[in-house]
N, C-alpha and C positions, 0 to 999 in steps of 0.2 A: 504493499500500500503505500510504501515511502518512494516509489517510483524508481527506486535503485535495483541494479542487478548485482550481486556479490558472487564472484567465483571463489570457490572453496577449495583447499586442498584437504580431501577426505583423509589422507594418511596422516599428515601433520596436524589436522584439526584446526585450521586457521583460515581466516579469509584472506585472499590474496589481494584483491582490488575490488573497487566499485564501478560500474559502469553507469553514468548518468546521463540522460537525454530524454526520456519520456517524462510527460507532463501529468500523468493520470496513473492510477493502479494498474499495475502490470498483471494481465490475464493468461499469458501462455509463454512458454519458453522452450527452446530445443537447440541441441548441439547439431552443427552442420560442418562437415568435414570435406575438404577437397580431396580429390582422387588420390593424391600423393600420400594422405595421411588416413584416409578411410578404412585401411586395413585393420588397424587394431584400436578399438576404443580406449584401450588402457593408454595408449601412447598419446592419444588424443588429450585425455585429461592431465596425464603426468606433464606433458611439455608444454601445455597451453597453446599449442598449435591449433589452427582451426579457426571456427566462427560459431556465433551464436545468433539465433533470429529469435525477436521477442515481438509479442503483440500487446497493446495497452487499451484501457478505455479511452485514451486521447485520440482514438482513430488511427494510429500509425503503427506500422509494422517496420521494424529496425533490423538491419543486419550489422553485427559487430565483429571486428576483427580483434581476436583475443590476444594476438602477438603486438599489435599496435595500442589495445585497449582503447579503441574509439569506434564510432559509428561510420561505416563506409557506405550505407544505402538506407534510405527511407522510402517505404511506399506509402503514398498518400492518397492512393485510389478510393479508400473507404470513406463512406460518408457517415457512419455511425460506429459506436463503440465496437471494437474487435475483442469477441470473447473468448477465443481459443485459435490454436494452430495446430498443425501436424505436419511433420516431415517424414515422407516415404523412406522405407529402410535402405534404398539404394541412394538416397540424397538427391534424387532428380526433381520431385515434386514438392511443393508447398501449398498446404490448403489452409486457409483462413476462414473463421465464421463470425458472422455479426447477428444483428437482431433482424434482418431481412430474409428473404425466402430463399437466397442463393448463397452457396459456398464458393468463394474466390479461389482459384486455382493459379499457381505460379510455377515457372519452371526455374531450377537452380542450375547454373552453368559451371560446373566443376572446374573446366579448364580455365575459366578467368579467375575463380578463386585461387587456382594454383599459380597463376601468372603473377597473382598479388604477393602471395606467400614467398614465391622464389625471389621477388624484387624487393622484400622487405618493407613492402607498403610504400615504396617511393617512385616518384617520377611517372611515367606514361602508364606502366601498369596497374597504377594505383587509380587512375582515371577509369580503366576497363571495369573494376570492380563495381561502379555505379550501375552496371548493365548485368551484373551477375543474376539478379532475380528480374525475370521479365513475365508480363501478364500472359497467361494461358488460356483463360476464359472463365466461365462460371457454370456451375450445375445447380439445377433446382432441386430444393427440398420439398418434402411432402409436409413438414411442420411449419406453422405460422409463427411460433413463438422463437425466442433466442436461442442461440446454440450455447450448450453448457460445456460440452467437451468434444474434441475430435481425437481419433485414434486410429492409425494405420494397422493392420494385420501384421506380424512378423514376417509374413511371406511377400507382402507388398502388394497383393491381389485384392486386398479389400480395405474399405474405409468405413469406420463407424462414425455417425454423428449422433451426440447425445443432444436432445432439446428438451426445454423445460416444461413442455406439455405432455410428459410421460410417454415419449416416443424415443426410440432407437432406430435410425434409419442406417441400413448397412448398403453401400455403394461397391459395385464389383468393377474392376479395371478389366477392360476387353483386351484379349490378345491381339497380336499384330493382324493376325489373317481376318479376324472380325473387324477390326478396324478398316481394313482394305475393301472388305465387302460393303460396308457402310458407306464407305466414300465413294465407291463405285456405282451404287444405287443412288446415291446423292447426285452424283455428276450425271447420270442418266436422265434424272428428272429434270436437271438444268437444261441438257440438251433438248428434251421434248418440249420443255417450255419455250426454249429460243426457236425451235422449229414451228411451234403454234403461232408465235409472235410473227414470224417471217411470213407464214401462210396468210394471216390477218392484215399484212401490209404494214405493220409497224417496223419502224427503224430502231432497233436496239443493239447496235453493234458494239459501241463503246461499252455500254452498261452490261452486255453479254459478255465481254472478255472479262470485265471485273467479277462478274458473278462466278464465271468459270474458275477464275483464279482463287476467289473465295472459297469455293466448294472444294477446291483441290487441298485447302490448308486444314491441318487435323487441329481439332479444338479440344477443350477439356471436356466437353459433352460427348465428344466421340470416344474418348478413352474411358471415362468413369460414367457409370449408368446405374440408376437406382435398382437395387437387388431385392431386398427384404425389409419389411419394417416390424419391430418389435414393440409391442404395447405393455408398458410395465404397470403393475397395480398402484405403486407410489410414485412420487416425483423422484426422478433419478438424479443423483449427484456426480456419480464417477462411473467409469468402466475400464476394462482391460480384456484383452485377449489372452489366451493360453500360450505362453511363450514356447511350450512343447510342440506347437504345430506350425512351426516356422517353415518346415519343408513342405513345398506344394504337393509333391507326390504322395506324402504320408496324409496330407489334409485331404485329398480327393479319396484315398484309400478309406479312411475313416468315413467318409460320406458326409462329415459335417465338422464346423467349427464351433468352438465354445467361447461365449461371451459373459464375463462376470459383471453384473450391474448392482452398484450399491444405491440403496434408496435413503431418503431422509427421514424415514420412519425405522432406521436402524436395521432394515433387512437386508440381506445379500440373496441374490437370485442368479443362477447360473443357466443361460439358455444356450441351446443347441440349434445352430442354423445349418439347414443342409445344404451342400454344394456340389456341384456337377463335377464328375470324376474327370481327371486328365484327358484331353482330346475331345471332350464333348461340351455342347453348349447348354445353356440352361432349358431350353426347349426341348432337346434330346433327353436330358435326365429326368424331366418330369418330376420336379422338386416339390416337397411338402413345405409346409409352414414352419417357421420357428416354433421351438416347443420348450417349456420350462423343465429342466432336467432335475435341479436340486435347488433347495434354499435353506437359509438359515434365518428363522423368523422368531422363534420362541424363547431365545436364550437371554433375552434383556427387555427392559423398558424401552418404549417408543419415544420417551422424552426424558429429561434429566430426573434422576431419584432425588426426592427432597427429604426423605426421613429413612431412618433405620431403627429397628428394634431387634434385641436378642431375647430368646425364650430363656426361661430361669435355668434350665438345664444346659443351656448353651448348645442345644441340638438344632434349633430352627433360627433362621435369619428372616425377618421380614423387611422388605423395601418398598416404599409407596412413592410414586410419582402421579403425574397428572393422568386421572382417568384409570390407573392400574395399580393394584396391589399384588405383590408377589410374595410367596413364603418359599424359602429355599432350605435345602437340607445342607447344614453348616460344613459336614464331613465330605459329601461328595460333590457339593457345588450344583446340584440338579434342583431345578424348579418343581415343587410339590404341589403348589397351589397358585393359580391365576384367578383373580377377582376383579371386577370393576368397581371403581370407587370414584369420589370427587377429585376436586383438585388438592390432593394431599400434601398437608405440611409437616405433620408430627404423626407419631404411632407408637403404641405400647402394646406388650402383651399382658393380658389379665392373669392373675393367679391361676395356676393349673394349666396354663399355655392352650388351652382349648378355644379361647376367644381373644381376639385383638381388636383394639379401638384405634380409630384413625380420626385425626383432626383435619379440617379441610377448610381452603381458603373462603368458602361460602359461610363459615361459622357453625358448621355441624360436627357432632361426633357420630361416627358411623361405626356400629358394632357388628363384627363378623364373626361367624362359627367357622372355624378352620377346617375340622373334620368333615362337615357338611358342606363346605365351599360356598356358604350362602351369607347374604346381609341379614343380619337378624332385626335390627332395628336402626333409624336415624333419630338424632336428638338435636333440636334448634338451641345450641347450646348458647352461642353469642350473637345472636339475632342479626345475622347478615355480615358481622365483623369477623373477620379471619381468627381461627383457632390456631394460636401460635405454639402452644406448648402442652403436654399431657405428662402427667406422672402419677405412679400408683402410690397411695399414701403407705407409710411405713407399718400400718397394722394391717394391710393388706385386705381391708374391708370396703375400699372404695379408692376413687382417684380424684385428683384435682386438675382443672383445665385453666388455662389463660389466654385471653383473647385480646383483639385489637380494640374492644369496646371498653378497656381499661377495667375489665372484671376479672376476678379469680373466683371459679366456681367449684364448688365441692359437691361430690356425686357417690353416692353409695351403691355397692352391688347388692341387687335383689334376685332372688330366684322365684318366678312366676310360672304358672301354667297358662298355656294357650287357651285351653278349654277347662274352666274350674270344675264344672260338672263331671268331667271325664276322669274317672279313676286311672285310666291306664296312659292319659296324656303326659307328654315328656315336659319336665320343667326346663325353662330356659333363662339365660342370664339376660338382665335388664339394668339400667342405671336409673337412680331416683335422686332429682337434685335437692338437697338438703341446705345448703348455705352459699351465699354470694359475699365477697369482699370487693367494695368498690377501690 
């Protein structure tokens, strides 16, 4: 957020230097190596050779020379905040995402980066670095919300775009043969259009030559095409591919790639996306839709826990958060009960460890039966003011609650029958208000 980029030496555990130039929060960053140093990532980090590309909310994307420690190129094309970027594994493509419906695609010229590196960043070679990143085109997204994160598959064949509206859109990189077929069809359409115009007597010679030249140029939309869309149950915040699937052959043999998505409700979802085997197109493979393979959802709260309580025998731990109360086995760490509650602030086990009482932001005391996993009763303790604290009295015959209404209230434990006339009815715990201190 301070708009600075710091390069760290992870072995020496020290920051080496800062790169200053952005005017707003930095949203994305990636290492870029020239072809002479792209062989080993460790060499890149150890020698500080190579480049960094960064994006920011100031609408700018910058290319930084690590050896000279300065910005050598700034992309000013974006008209809104740049929310993320991704560099392809081969270092050829740069993709940036904003709040509009298009992903902007750029090409990285490794030869020009190398010429700068070999010339120590001086003289004529330095001027060439300004053209190291050139515009390649744009590809349209399905989502209307802003980009959250962009990520290339380790094989370089797929690109995932995470959006703020619960969508993960996967783009596929077309192979060279597919691109040639697509361009041939496009040029054929242009020729047919020109022939039709000539038959109508229209004179479009100059524009026809321009259209033909334009149709012969490969664009980003020719290379990257929309492939699959994953719709998540919660708002996604981050994603990653399985690094073990970097080999394209192995990926096709498995019949699918795996995407791990983290959501803001503290859930992790693993999705499997079917991909065509090597040598086949998506139509030939007759692919299915993405499927949820596994998830981690029940191990924690969906929001910050605000209260903890231990049972008298230290066997159980209760944690309370917004709308959820969980009881855990202290030895195994497993969750044994999950209950819905109010906006919890404090909690306490009652004597015998069969009941637990929760104080809420709404000013209520909520009494829960742990073995039955049910809400027994709700008491309006502090008349809408938050209940900040609960404590069991030393005589173990009642409890005390303190609230934002500047009152301390004393409560006695009582056992009552739900049906007084029934001889077999089970007695249950309740609370009886006996005294208030202002």
